N, C-alpha and C positions, 0 to 999 in steps of 0.2 A: 236412484239415487246415483247420479252421473258426477264421478269422479275427473279433475283438472291431468290432463294428461301432462305427465312428468315433462318438463323440460330438459332435456339431456344434459349433461355440464357440458361447459368448451374446451376442446380438447388443447393443451398447450401448443403454443405455434412453434413451430421445429425451424431453427436458427437458419436465415440465410445463408448462402454459399459466402458472399463476404465477410458475415459472423463470425463462419465457422473459422475461416482462413485468418481473421482476424484473431478472433483469441488463440487459436493454434500459435499463429506468430508472436502474438505481445506474449505467451507465455515461455515460448521458445528465449526470446531478447532477454526478459526478466530472469528465467533462470539460467540464463547463460548458456545454454544449448547450442545459440548462436553466440558467440562470445563477440566483444567490441573488437572491431576493424575485420569480419569478416565480411566479404561481399558474394551475396548470395542473387541467383537470376529468378528471373519470375516464373519459368518454366520447372527451377526447383521444386521453389514454393510447391507451385501446382501441382505436381508431382507427388509429394508430400503430405499434402492437404487432402488430394483429392478433387480436388474443383479446377476449373478452368483458370485464364491467365486476365481473365476482365475481374471475376472478385480478389482476385490477388491484386493486382493494382488498386483497387477499391481499399482494400484491408493497408499496402503501405501508404497510401495517403493520409491514411489516419495513423499510422503510427508515427510518420514525419510529423505531423500535425503536432503530434505528443511530445518530439525531439528522439523519439530514441533510435529513427534510422534517417538515411540522406540517398534520396534516389538520384539516380545516375539515367539519363535518357540510354535506351540499347545497351545496357551494361548490367543491371541492376541495382539492390538496396544494398549500402555500407552500414553497416549494426555502429552506430556511433561509441567510441570507446570512451569510457569512465576518464574523465581528465578532473586534475584537482582542482581544478575552478570549476566544476561541474558540481562536485561533492560540496565546495563550499556556497554556491549559491543556493544549492537543494537545503544545507543545512540553515541558510541565513532566510530562505522566505518560510522553512517549518516554524525557526525562531518567531517570525511575524506573524505567523496564522495562529502557531499554538496560543502561544502569551495572549493577545488579541482576544482570542476565544476564552481562555485563562479569566480574563478579566471580565469579558458580558456574564461570564456563568458564576462568578463569586456570589453574586447576591441571592443569586437561588440553587445556591449548591447543594442543598439538600436532596432536591430531583432528581440529580447524578449518580449522589453518593453509593445506590445499591446497585446500581446498575455497573459503575467500578468495580466495586467490591466484589461483585461477579464474575467481573473477566478477571480480575486480579486470583481468585481461586482458580478457575480455568488455566490460568498460565503454571500456578502451582503443579495443580495435577499433570499438566502436560508435560512439565519438566520431568516430573516424578517418573512418570512414565518414559520418559526418552523419546517424546511424540513430539520432535522439533517442529514439522508441518502447524501442528494444533498451536504451539507454544507460539509462534509468529504470528497465527491469526488472533489470538486471543490479545497479543500484544498490541496487533494494530489496531484491533477494536477498543480497546480501552482508551487510546489516541483519539480516536473517531469519535467517540462516545462524548466527550469535550468541546472536540470543536462542533458538533452536527447540533450540540445542544447549544449553542451561541445563539444558531436559528438565521445562520448565512448559507445560504445552498450553493452559492458561487464559490464561496471561501471553503466551504467543505469539498466540492467537486476537485479546487486547488489542491486541496491537501492529499485525497484520495491519489490525484496525481503525483504528488511530490512522493507519498509513500511508494509507489510504483518506483518510480527514478532509483530510488533508495534502495529497493529491492535489488536492481541489476547493480548498484555499487556494492553490495556485499550486505542487504538487509541479513541476508543467512548466516552474518556474525555470531548467531547462534550456534551456528556449525562450525563456523571456523576459529571461532577465538573463545577459547577454556577461559571457561568462567565469568564470563559478558551474560550467560543466563542467571546464575545468582546476582549479578551486578542490577542489572533490570528487574529481577523479582522485588531487591530490597529498594530499588529507587522508587518504584511505584508503587510499594508500602510506603514508604517515604511521603509519595503525595498525597495518598488516602488519608494517612496522619494529620498533612497540613491541612486538608480539605476540611476535617474535623475540628478545627481547632477556631482562634478568630483573627489571625495573621494572617492577610491577603497575601503579603508579600515573601512570606515562606510558601506560601501555595504556589508564586511564583517563580521565587525560586528554586524550586523543587522540580517545577517545569523546565524552565531554563538549562538547571545542572543536568539533567536527564537530555538533554536535546546534545547539548554540548560533548556529554560522555560517548554518547551514543557517537559523535562526528570523529571522537578520537580515535574509535574501534575504525572505522571506516576506513579512514586514513591508512593504515595499519596494515590494512587488507589489499591495500591497492597492490 
């Protein structure tokens, strides 16, 4: 009896040079390794990432489209400083996206309840362990669960870009603002409690208040 020859599993494709440069640069900008107001040259970035200038240029074009840098021919890329206007714009956009999503998911809220509870538990575990990185990731996933459940892929993509922008502004407020983690945990628990109730407006108010409180923290960190 003959047996079919096993098909070798496909190996994951290594990221391109442009993708490596993009990921390196984006992380450096969001984590403020490259602070706002810094002008960096393509050569500096190419040396730091170990790629040629062409993929660096492609990466910078992507970041410019995302509003994170401003390109100046023959000079380099300016890391855009965070302004009070940008903070206000991001907060306003987050309110529009998240409250719209919250309204959309309310009729089928039972479908996301367990996922939200799991992310809240993850936030609590991370906070107890002092793992700020895991805490921030779980916080973001809690919000994203609601947005993605609304079923609009364009809004979900926009939301993730908004959270990237907020990270650059100081979403590491979990590190920089004493007590914010406890406040965030309490407010997320309040959102979950509202989801378990029958008052849609209480659910929307809990989400709106949380975004507004996060905005207040961001303004104090500038």
